[in-house]
PDB file as gemmi writes it, atoms N, CA and C in Angstrom:
CRYST1    1.000    1.000    1.000  90.00  90.00  90.00 P 1                      
ATOM      1  N   MET A   1     -88.257 -82.532   4.533  1.00  0.00           N  
ATOM      2  CA  MET A   1     -86.764 -83.114   5.443  1.00  0.00           C  
ATOM      3  C   MET A   1     -87.087 -83.593   6.618  1.00  0.00           C  
ATOM      4  N   GLU A   2     -85.996 -84.391   7.319  1.00  0.00           N  
ATOM      5  CA  GLU A   2     -87.028 -84.759   8.493  1.00  0.00           C  
ATOM      6  C   GLU A   2     -85.867 -83.940   9.551  1.00  0.00           C  
ATOM      7  N   ASN A   3     -86.436 -84.093  11.054  1.00  0.00           N  
ATOM      8  CA  ASN A   3     -86.249 -83.526  12.210  1.00  0.00           C  
ATOM      9  C   ASN A   3     -85.501 -81.961  12.159  1.00  0.00           C  
ATOM     10  N   THR A   4     -86.477 -81.415  11.629  1.00  0.00           N  
ATOM     11  CA  THR A   4     -85.993 -80.157  11.800  1.00  0.00           C  
ATOM     12  C   THR A   4     -86.446 -79.778  13.472  1.00  0.00           C  
ATOM     13  N   ASP A   5     -86.513 -79.966  14.633  1.00  0.00           N  
ATOM     14  CA  ASP A   5     -86.528 -79.707  15.478  1.00  0.00           C  
ATOM     15  C   ASP A   5     -84.817 -79.520  16.550  1.00  0.00           C  
ATOM     16  N   SER A   6     -84.368 -78.399  16.706  1.00  0.00           N  
ATOM     17  CA  SER A   6     -82.689 -78.472  17.575  1.00  0.00           C  
ATOM     18  C   SER A   6     -82.983 -78.878  18.525  1.00  0.00           C  
ATOM     19  N   PRO A   7     -81.368 -79.574  18.847  1.00  0.00           N  
ATOM     20  CA  PRO A   7     -81.081 -81.103  19.395  1.00  0.00           C  
ATOM     21  C   PRO A   7     -81.117 -79.849  21.093  1.00  0.00           C  
ATOM     22  N   PHE A   8     -80.705 -78.836  20.288  1.00  0.00           N  
ATOM     23  CA  PHE A   8     -79.826 -77.488  21.736  1.00  0.00           C  
ATOM     24  C   PHE A   8     -80.071 -76.310  21.624  1.00  0.00           C  
ATOM     25  N   ARG A   9     -80.879 -75.628  22.756  1.00  0.00           N  
ATOM     26  CA  ARG A   9     -80.396 -74.084  22.764  1.00  0.00           C  
ATOM     27  C   ARG A   9     -79.497 -73.738  22.752  1.00  0.00           C  
ATOM     28  N   PRO A  10     -79.200 -71.477  22.760  1.00  0.00           N  
ATOM     29  CA  PRO A  10     -77.919 -71.854  23.744  1.00  0.00           C  
ATOM     30  C   PRO A  10     -78.417 -70.735  24.447  1.00  0.00           C  
ATOM     31  N   GLY A  11     -77.394 -71.704  25.562  1.00  0.00           N  
ATOM     32  CA  GLY A  11     -77.688 -70.836  27.135  1.00  0.00           C  
ATOM     33  C   GLY A  11     -77.621 -72.759  27.870  1.00  0.00           C  
ATOM     34  N   ASP A  12     -77.995 -73.750  26.845  1.00  0.00           N  
ATOM     35  CA  ASP A  12     -78.428 -75.040  27.032  1.00  0.00           C  
ATOM     36  C   ASP A  12     -77.254 -75.734  27.608  1.00  0.00           C  
ATOM     37  N   ARG A  13     -77.151 -76.562  29.077  1.00  0.00           N  
ATOM     38  CA  ARG A  13     -76.140 -76.478  29.975  1.00  0.00           C  
ATOM     39  C   ARG A  13     -75.477 -78.049  28.883  1.00  0.00           C  
ATOM     40  N   VAL A  14     -74.873 -79.144  28.556  1.00  0.00           N  
ATOM     41  CA  VAL A  14     -74.601 -80.112  28.061  1.00  0.00           C  
ATOM     42  C   VAL A  14     -72.899 -80.651  28.531  1.00  0.00           C  
ATOM     43  N   ARG A  15     -72.637 -82.224  28.030  1.00  0.00           N  
ATOM     44  CA  ARG A  15     -72.322 -83.042  27.807  1.00  0.00           C  
ATOM     45  C   ARG A  15     -71.602 -83.530  27.343  1.00  0.00           C  
ATOM     46  N   CYS A  16     -69.757 -83.468  26.189  1.00  0.00           N  
ATOM     47  CA  CYS A  16     -69.696 -84.468  25.382  1.00  0.00           C  
ATOM     48  C   CYS A  16     -69.592 -85.626  25.703  1.00  0.00           C  
ATOM     49  N   ILE A  17     -69.587 -86.497  24.694  1.00  0.00           N  
ATOM     50  CA  ILE A  17     -70.487 -88.145  25.482  1.00  0.00           C  
ATOM     51  C   ILE A  17     -69.338 -88.505  24.252  1.00  0.00           C  
ATOM     52  N   ALA A  18     -68.768 -88.576  23.002  1.00  0.00           N  
ATOM     53  CA  ALA A  18     -67.895 -88.368  22.158  1.00  0.00           C  
ATOM     54  C   ALA A  18     -66.227 -88.305  22.764  1.00  0.00           C  
ATOM     55  N   ALA A  19     -65.717 -89.151  22.287  1.00  0.00           N  
ATOM     56  CA  ALA A  19     -64.574 -89.078  21.971  1.00  0.00           C  
ATOM     57  C   ALA A  19     -64.318 -87.427  20.967  1.00  0.00           C  
ATOM     58  N   THR A  20     -62.562 -86.518  21.623  1.00  0.00           N  
ATOM     59  CA  THR A  20     -62.689 -85.760  20.294  1.00  0.00           C  
ATOM     60  C   THR A  20     -60.840 -85.409  19.881  1.00  0.00           C  
ATOM     61  N   ALA A  21     -60.029 -86.192  20.262  1.00  0.00           N  
ATOM     62  CA  ALA A  21     -59.297 -86.104  19.989  1.00  0.00           C  
ATOM     63  C   ALA A  21     -58.454 -85.747  19.127  1.00  0.00           C  
ATOM     64  N   ALA A  22     -59.669 -86.827  18.693  1.00  0.00           N  
ATOM     65  CA  ALA A  22     -58.867 -87.096  16.839  1.00  0.00           C  
ATOM     66  C   ALA A  22     -58.968 -85.286  16.188  1.00  0.00           C  
ATOM     67  N   THR A  23     -60.823 -85.015  16.153  1.00  0.00           N  
ATOM     68  CA  THR A  23     -61.010 -84.311  15.551  1.00  0.00           C  
ATOM     69  C   THR A  23     -61.054 -82.656  15.939  1.00  0.00           C  
ATOM     70  N   HIS A  24     -60.527 -82.158  17.670  1.00  0.00           N  
ATOM     71  CA  HIS A  24     -59.833 -81.497  18.533  1.00  0.00           C  
ATOM     72  C   HIS A  24     -58.218 -81.516  18.712  1.00  0.00           C  
ATOM     73  N   ASP A  25     -57.561 -81.595  17.242  1.00  0.00           N  
ATOM     74  CA  ASP A  25     -56.020 -80.876  18.044  1.00  0.00           C  
ATOM     75  C   ASP A  25     -55.544 -82.067  19.263  1.00  0.00           C  
ATOM     76  N   SER A  26     -56.130 -82.794  19.268  1.00  0.00           N  
ATOM     77  CA  SER A  26     -55.668 -83.781  20.444  1.00  0.00           C  
ATOM     78  C   SER A  26     -55.964 -83.142  21.871  1.00  0.00           C  
ATOM     79  N   LEU A  27     -57.377 -81.985  21.693  1.00  0.00           N  
ATOM     80  CA  LEU A  27     -58.012 -82.139  23.254  1.00  0.00           C  
ATOM     81  C   LEU A  27     -59.259 -83.233  23.733  1.00  0.00           C  
ATOM     82  N   GLU A  28     -59.072 -83.609  24.258  1.00  0.00           N  
ATOM     83  CA  GLU A  28     -60.305 -84.836  24.566  1.00  0.00           C  
ATOM     84  C   GLU A  28     -60.945 -83.867  25.660  1.00  0.00           C  
ATOM     85  N   LEU A  29     -62.505 -83.873  24.953  1.00  0.00           N  
ATOM     86  CA  LEU A  29     -63.947 -83.018  25.637  1.00  0.00           C  
ATOM     87  C   LEU A  29     -64.631 -84.176  26.344  1.00  0.00           C  
ATOM     88  N   TYR A  30     -63.888 -85.583  25.803  1.00  0.00           N  
ATOM     89  CA  TYR A  30     -65.490 -86.252  26.605  1.00  0.00           C  
ATOM     90  C   TYR A  30     -65.917 -86.147  27.941  1.00  0.00           C  
ATOM     91  N   GLY A  31     -66.992 -86.536  28.470  1.00  0.00           N  
ATOM     92  CA  GLY A  31     -67.252 -85.585  29.929  1.00  0.00           C  
ATOM     93  C   GLY A  31     -66.856 -84.856  30.551  1.00  0.00           C  
ATOM     94  N   ARG A  32     -66.708 -83.671  29.672  1.00  0.00           N  
ATOM     95  CA  ARG A  32     -66.217 -82.311  29.802  1.00  0.00           C  
ATOM     96  C   ARG A  32     -67.390 -81.428  29.237  1.00  0.00           C  
ATOM     97  N   LEU A  33     -68.529 -80.775  30.715  1.00  0.00           N  
ATOM     98  CA  LEU A  33     -69.487 -79.589  30.895  1.00  0.00           C  
ATOM     99  C   LEU A  33     -68.706 -78.926  29.817  1.00  0.00           C  
ATOM    100  N   GLY A  34     -70.298 -77.955  28.953  1.00  0.00           N  
ATOM    101  CA  GLY A  34     -69.702 -76.846  28.816  1.00  0.00           C  
ATOM    102  C   GLY A  34     -71.694 -76.084  28.568  1.00  0.00           C  
ATOM    103  N   THR A  35     -71.402 -74.942  27.680  1.00  0.00           N  
ATOM    104  CA  THR A  35     -72.415 -74.028  27.415  1.00  0.00           C  
ATOM    105  C   THR A  35     -73.075 -74.385  25.936  1.00  0.00           C  
ATOM    106  N   VAL A  36     -73.704 -74.510  25.438  1.00  0.00           N  
ATOM    107  CA  VAL A  36     -74.138 -74.066  24.617  1.00  0.00           C  
ATOM    108  C   VAL A  36     -73.678 -72.519  23.472  1.00  0.00           C  
ATOM    109  N   HIS A  37     -73.545 -72.504  22.795  1.00  0.00           N  
ATOM    110  CA  HIS A  37     -72.900 -70.509  22.548  1.00  0.00           C  
ATOM    111  C   HIS A  37     -74.549 -70.551  21.349  1.00  0.00           C  
ATOM    112  N   HIS A  38     -73.932 -71.086  19.990  1.00  0.00           N  
ATOM    113  CA  HIS A  38     -75.069 -71.408  19.685  1.00  0.00           C  
ATOM    114  C   HIS A  38     -75.714 -72.884  18.747  1.00  0.00           C  
ATOM    115  N   VAL A  39     -76.481 -73.246  17.422  1.00  0.00           N  
ATOM    116  CA  VAL A  39     -76.706 -74.098  16.251  1.00  0.00           C  
ATOM    117  C   VAL A  39     -77.434 -73.937  15.500  1.00  0.00           C  
ATOM    118  N   SER A  40     -76.313 -74.673  14.933  1.00  0.00           N  
ATOM    119  CA  SER A  40     -77.144 -73.927  12.728  1.00  0.00           C  
ATOM    120  C   SER A  40     -77.207 -75.090  11.952  1.00  0.00           C  
ATOM    121  N   ALA A  41     -77.993 -75.597  11.467  1.00  0.00           N  
ATOM    122  CA  ALA A  41     -78.374 -76.945  11.114  1.00  0.00           C  
ATOM    123  C   ALA A  41     -78.037 -76.634   8.866  1.00  0.00           C  
ATOM    124  N   GLY A  42     -77.733 -77.239   8.794  1.00  0.00           N  
ATOM    125  CA  GLY A  42     -77.482 -77.870   7.069  1.00  0.00           C  
ATOM    126  C   GLY A  42     -78.625 -79.442   7.276  1.00  0.00           C  
ATOM    127  N   VAL A  43     -78.420 -79.029   5.631  1.00  0.00           N  
ATOM    128  CA  VAL A  43     -79.285 -80.199   4.932  1.00  0.00           C  
ATOM    129  C   VAL A  43     -78.480 -81.062   3.774  1.00  0.00           C  
ATOM    130  N   ASP A  44     -79.002 -82.543   4.477  1.00  0.00           N  
ATOM    131  CA  ASP A  44     -78.244 -82.343   2.737  1.00  0.00           C  
ATOM    132  C   ASP A  44     -79.037 -83.124   1.859  1.00  0.00           C  
ATOM    133  N   ASP A  45     -78.083 -83.823   0.915  1.00  0.00           N  
ATOM    134  CA  ASP A  45     -79.022 -83.921  -0.180  1.00  0.00           C  
ATOM    135  C   ASP A  45     -80.102 -85.064  -0.515  1.00  0.00           C  
ATOM    136  N   THR A  46     -80.171 -85.895   1.104  1.00  0.00           N  
ATOM    137  CA  THR A  46     -81.548 -86.892   1.649  1.00  0.00           C  
ATOM    138  C   THR A  46     -82.334 -86.189   1.825  1.00  0.00           C  
ATOM    139  N   GLY A  47     -81.897 -84.727   2.361  1.00  0.00           N  
ATOM    140  CA  GLY A  47     -83.457 -83.855   2.658  1.00  0.00           C  
ATOM    141  C   GLY A  47     -82.913 -84.130   4.981  1.00  0.00           C  
ATOM    142  N   LEU A  48     -82.133 -85.287   4.650  1.00  0.00           N  
ATOM    143  CA  LEU A  48     -81.491 -85.043   6.553  1.00  0.00           C  
ATOM    144  C   LEU A  48     -79.813 -84.508   6.902  1.00  0.00           C  
ATOM    145  N   VAL A  49     -80.967 -82.984   8.504  1.00  0.00           N  
ATOM    146  CA  VAL A  49     -80.919 -82.307   8.877  1.00  0.00           C  
ATOM    147  C   VAL A  49     -79.704 -83.087   9.812  1.00  0.00           C  
ATOM    148  N   HIS A  50     -78.843 -82.083   9.304  1.00  0.00           N  
ATOM    149  CA  HIS A  50     -77.300 -82.453  10.015  1.00  0.00           C  
ATOM    150  C   HIS A  50     -76.986 -81.115  11.337  1.00  0.00           C  
ATOM    151  N   TRP A  51     -76.501 -80.893  12.056  1.00  0.00           N  
ATOM    152  CA  TRP A  51     -76.989 -79.989  13.581  1.00  0.00           C  
ATOM    153  C   TRP A  51     -75.689 -79.776  14.081  1.00  0.00           C  
ATOM    154  N   GLN A  52     -74.793 -78.828  13.650  1.00  0.00           N  
ATOM    155  CA  GLN A  52     -74.015 -78.426  13.931  1.00  0.00           C  
ATOM    156  C   GLN A  52     -73.786 -77.457  15.395  1.00  0.00           C  
ATOM    157  N   VAL A  53     -72.905 -78.411  16.943  1.00  0.00           N  
ATOM    158  CA  VAL A  53     -73.816 -76.822  17.940  1.00  0.00           C  
ATOM    159  C   VAL A  53     -72.166 -76.011  17.846  1.00  0.00           C  
ATOM    160  N   ALA A  54     -71.858 -74.854  18.366  1.00  0.00           N  
ATOM    161  CA  ALA A  54     -70.916 -74.913  18.394  1.00  0.00           C  
ATOM    162  C   ALA A  54     -71.119 -74.482  20.609  1.00  0.00           C  
ATOM    163  N   VAL A  55     -69.869 -74.383  21.451  1.00  0.00           N  
ATOM    164  CA  VAL A  55     -69.880 -75.592  22.815  1.00  0.00           C  
ATOM    165  C   VAL A  55     -68.721 -73.795  23.119  1.00  0.00           C  
ATOM    166  N   ASP A  56     -69.125 -73.538  24.259  1.00  0.00           N  
ATOM    167  CA  ASP A  56     -67.890 -72.656  25.345  1.00  0.00           C  
ATOM    168  C   ASP A  56     -67.774 -73.839  25.906  1.00  0.00           C  
ATOM    169  N   TRP A  57     -66.619 -74.596  25.993  1.00  0.00           N  
ATOM    170  CA  TRP A  57     -66.032 -75.249  27.454  1.00  0.00           C  
ATOM    171  C   TRP A  57     -65.305 -74.602  28.849  1.00  0.00           C  
ATOM    172  N   ASP A  58     -66.310 -75.442  29.892  1.00  0.00           N  
ATOM    173  CA  ASP A  58     -65.853 -74.888  30.513  1.00  0.00           C  
ATOM    174  C   ASP A  58     -64.071 -75.252  31.455  1.00  0.00           C  
ATOM    175  N   GLY A  59     -63.830 -74.475  31.165  1.00  0.00           N  
ATOM    176  CA  GLY A  59     -62.240 -74.581  31.820  1.00  0.00           C  
ATOM    177  C   GLY A  59     -60.920 -74.556  30.769  1.00  0.00           C  
ATOM    178  N   ILE A  60     -61.678 -74.548  29.531  1.00  0.00           N  
ATOM    179  CA  ILE A  60     -61.233 -74.271  28.428  1.00  0.00           C  
ATOM    180  C   ILE A  60     -60.840 -72.656  28.542  1.00  0.00           C  
ATOM    181  N   VAL A  61     -60.034 -72.079  28.178  1.00  0.00           N  
ATOM    182  CA  VAL A  61     -59.064 -70.685  27.478  1.00  0.00           C  
ATOM    183  C   VAL A  61     -59.203 -70.558  25.701  1.00  0.00           C  
ATOM    184  N   ALA A  62     -60.278 -70.023  25.202  1.00  0.00           N  
ATOM    185  CA  ALA A  62     -59.954 -70.463  24.136  1.00  0.00           C  
ATOM    186  C   ALA A  62     -60.142 -69.106  23.048  1.00  0.00           C  
ATOM    187  N   LEU A  63     -59.765 -68.344  21.953  1.00  0.00           N  
ATOM    188  CA  LEU A  63     -60.131 -67.694  21.489  1.00  0.00           C  
ATOM    189  C   LEU A  63     -61.665 -68.048  20.675  1.00  0.00           C  
ATOM    190  N   ALA A  64     -61.833 -69.070  20.152  1.00  0.00           N  
ATOM    191  CA  ALA A  64     -62.104 -69.977  19.133  1.00  0.00           C  
ATOM    192  C   ALA A  64     -63.345 -70.856  20.322  1.00  0.00           C  
ATOM    193  N   LEU A  65     -65.259 -70.962  19.607  1.00  0.00           N  
ATOM    194  CA  LEU A  65     -65.494 -71.870  20.154  1.00  0.00           C  
ATOM    195  C   LEU A  65     -65.412 -73.445  20.024  1.00  0.00           C  
ATOM    196  N   PHE A  66     -66.023 -74.416  20.736  1.00  0.00           N  
ATOM    197  CA  PHE A  66     -65.635 -75.626  19.430  1.00  0.00           C  
ATOM    198  C   PHE A  66     -66.668 -76.378  18.720  1.00  0.00           C  
ATOM    199  N   ARG A  67     -67.172 -76.436  17.907  1.00  0.00           N  
ATOM    200  CA  ARG A  67     -67.991 -77.120  16.799  1.00  0.00           C  
ATOM    201  C   ARG A  67     -68.156 -78.356  16.995  1.00  0.00           C  
ATOM    202  N   HIS A  68     -69.336 -79.378  16.954  1.00  0.00           N  
ATOM    203  CA  HIS A  68     -69.433 -80.047  17.209  1.00  0.00           C  
ATOM    204  C   HIS A  68     -70.923 -80.830  17.025  1.00  0.00           C  
ATOM    205  N   PRO A  69     -70.752 -82.267  16.342  1.00  0.00           N  
ATOM    206  CA  PRO A  69     -72.438 -82.231  15.802  1.00  0.00           C  
ATOM    207  C   PRO A  69     -73.142 -82.916  17.113  1.00  0.00           C  
ATOM    208  N   ALA A  70     -74.463 -82.484  16.154  1.00  0.00           N  
ATOM    209  CA  ALA A  70     -75.609 -83.294  17.787  1.00  0.00           C  
ATOM    210  C   ALA A  70     -75.062 -84.060  19.106  1.00  0.00           C  
ATOM    211  N   ALA A  71     -75.225 -85.413  17.417  1.00  0.00           N  
ATOM    212  CA  ALA A  71     -74.569 -87.079  17.957  1.00  0.00           C  
ATOM    213  C   ALA A  71     -73.651 -86.866  19.555  1.00  0.00           C  
ATOM    214  N   GLU A  72     -72.925 -85.757  19.464  1.00  0.00           N  
ATOM    215  CA  GLU A  72     -71.585 -85.425  20.354  1.00  0.00           C  
ATOM    216  C   GLU A  72     -71.412 -85.496  21.531  1.00  0.00           C  
ATOM    217  N   LEU A  73     -73.158 -85.191  21.829  1.00  0.00           N  
ATOM    218  CA  LEU A  73     -73.033 -84.435  23.228  1.00  0.00           C  
ATOM    219  C   LEU A  73     -74.811 -84.455  23.337  1.00  0.00           C  
ATOM    220  N   ALA A  74     -75.395 -84.801  25.393  1.00  0.00           N  
ATOM    221  CA  ALA A  74     -76.206 -84.617  25.925  1.00  0.00           C  
ATOM    222  C   ALA A  74     -76.241 -83.172  26.848  1.00  0.00           C  
ATOM    223  N   LEU A  75     -77.480 -83.491  26.698  1.00  0.00           N  
ATOM    224  CA  LEU A  75     -77.890 -81.984  27.818  1.00  0.00           C  
ATOM    225  C   LEU A  75     -77.136 -82.086  28.793  1.00  0.00           C  
ATOM    226  N   ALA A  76     -76.828 -81.984  30.454  1.00  0.00           N  
ATOM    227  CA  ALA A  76     -75.822 -81.686  30.918  1.00  0.00           C  
ATOM    228  C   ALA A  76     -76.118 -83.281  32.370  1.00  0.00           C  
ATOM    229  N   ASP A  77     -77.778 -82.924  32.321  1.00  0.00           N  
ATOM    230  CA  ASP A  77     -78.447 -83.560  33.230  1.00  0.00           C  
ATOM    231  C   ASP A  77     -78.501 -85.278  33.203  1.00  0.00           C  
ATOM    232  N   GLU A  78     -78.274 -85.550  31.613  1.00  0.00           N  
ATOM    233  CA  GLU A  78     -78.636 -86.650  31.171  1.00  0.00           C  
ATOM    234  C   GLU A  78     -77.147 -86.776  31.399  1.00  0.00           C  
ATOM    235  N   PRO A  79     -76.564 -87.421  32.161  1.00  0.00           N  
ATOM    236  CA  PRO A  79     -75.310 -88.678  31.366  1.00  0.00           C  
ATOM    237  C   PRO A  79     -74.073 -89.264  30.787  1.00  0.00           C  
ATOM    238  N   HIS A  80     -75.771 -90.268  30.529  1.00  0.00           N  
ATOM    239  CA  HIS A  80     -74.275 -91.227  29.254  1.00  0.00           C  
ATOM    240  C   HIS A  80     -75.847 -91.017  28.395  1.00  0.00           C  
ATOM    241  N   GLY A  81     -76.249 -89.772  28.079  1.00  0.00           N  
ATOM    242  CA  GLY A  81     -76.258 -88.726  26.561  1.00  0.00           C  
ATOM    243  C   GLY A  81     -78.122 -89.663  26.457  1.00  0.00           C  
ATOM    244  N   SER A  82     -78.304 -88.742  25.586  1.00  0.00           N  
ATOM    245  CA  SER A  82     -79.663 -89.118  25.254  1.00  0.00           C  
ATOM    246  C   SER A  82     -80.013 -90.686  24.401  1.00  0.00           C  
ATOM    247  N   PHE A  83     -78.900 -91.095  23.800  1.00  0.00           N  
ATOM    248  CA  PHE A  83     -79.237 -92.561  22.985  1.00  0.00           C  
ATOM    249  C   PHE A  83     -78.462 -93.827  23.868  1.00  0.00           C  
ATOM    250  N   GLY A  84     -78.172 -93.736  25.000  1.00  0.00           N  
ATOM    251  CA  GLY A  84     -78.553 -94.124  25.880  1.00  0.00           C  
ATOM    252  C   GLY A  84     -76.265 -94.581  26.486  1.00  0.00           C  
ATOM    253  N   ASP A  85     -76.194 -93.420  25.481  1.00  0.00           N  
ATOM    254  CA  ASP A  85     -74.195 -93.798  25.886  1.00  0.00           C  
ATOM    255  C   ASP A  85     -73.743 -93.832  26.460  1.00  0.00           C  
ATOM    256  N   THR A  86     -72.041 -95.025  27.337  1.00  0.00           N  
ATOM    257  CA  THR A  86     -72.423 -95.185  27.942  1.00  0.00           C  
ATOM    258  C   THR A  86     -70.884 -95.345  28.321  1.00  0.00           C  
ATOM    259  N   GLY A  87     -69.996 -93.857  27.511  1.00  0.00           N  
ATOM    260  CA  GLY A  87     -68.924 -94.090  26.947  1.00  0.00           C  
ATOM    261  C   GLY A  87     -68.394 -93.511  25.719  1.00  0.00           C  
ATOM    262  N   PRO A  88     -66.596 -93.451  25.318  1.00  0.00           N  
ATOM    263  CA  PRO A  88     -66.650 -92.055  24.473  1.00  0.00           C  
ATOM    264  C   PRO A  88     -66.049 -93.089  22.991  1.00  0.00           C  
ATOM    265  N   HIS A  89     -66.906 -92.534  22.410  1.00  0.00           N  
ATOM    266  CA  HIS A  89     -67.191 -93.222  20.664  1.00  0.00           C  
ATOM    267  C   HIS A  89     -65.810 -92.826  20.526  1.00  0.00           C  
ATOM    268  N   SER A  90     -65.933 -93.618  18.747  1.00  0.00           N  
ATOM    269  CA  SER A  90     -65.098 -92.838  17.838  1.00  0.00           C  
ATOM    270  C   SER A  90     -65.645 -91.621  17.090  1.00  0.00           C  
ATOM    271  N   ILE A  91     -65.817 -89.888  16.640  1.00  0.00           N  
ATOM    272  CA  ILE A  91     -66.564 -89.809  15.742  1.00  0.00           C  
ATOM    273  C   ILE A  91     -65.809 -89.700  14.537  1.00  0.00           C  
ATOM    274  N   ALA A  92     -64.979 -91.233  13.935  1.00  0.00           N  
ATOM    275  CA  ALA A  92     -64.893 -91.279  13.073  1.00  0.00           C  
ATOM    276  C   ALA A  92     -65.647 -92.337  12.584  1.00  0.00           C  
ATOM    277  N   SER A  93     -65.861 -93.200  14.015  1.00  0.00           N  
ATOM    278  CA  SER A  93     -66.756 -94.532  13.411  1.00  0.00           C  
ATOM    279  C   SER A  93     -68.097 -93.792  12.789  1.00  0.00           C  
ATOM    280  N   THR A  94     -68.770 -92.727  13.516  1.00  0.00           N  
ATOM    281  CA  THR A  94     -70.031 -92.114  12.889  1.00  0.00           C  
ATOM    282  C   THR A  94     -69.990 -91.734  12.244  1.00  0.00           C  
ATOM    283  N   ALA A  95     -68.913 -90.855  11.500  1.00  0.00           N  
ATOM    284  CA  ALA A  95     -69.665 -89.962   9.911  1.00  0.00           C  
ATOM    285  C   ALA A  95     -69.984 -91.031   8.806  1.00  0.00           C  
TER     286      ALA A  95                                                      
END                                                                             
């Protein structure tokens, strides 16, 4: 199994670095700041770990937290993402 260290911890401030309108009922979160609520991991058949991050986004009143693949998020003090992202990316293109 690879990549067993969680990329985020509860309480981390994060920024959305991916376009989300297609997967979150037309709600675009790109650029928005939020707080990590919890992080969970799943392992696929090849042994790769896939992180899911539940985020409470600033300014959005919702009864449920939004879940994101870790690749859609960056720590808030990294405005372009930890992977050098510079703009919104289609979630469908990363699946």
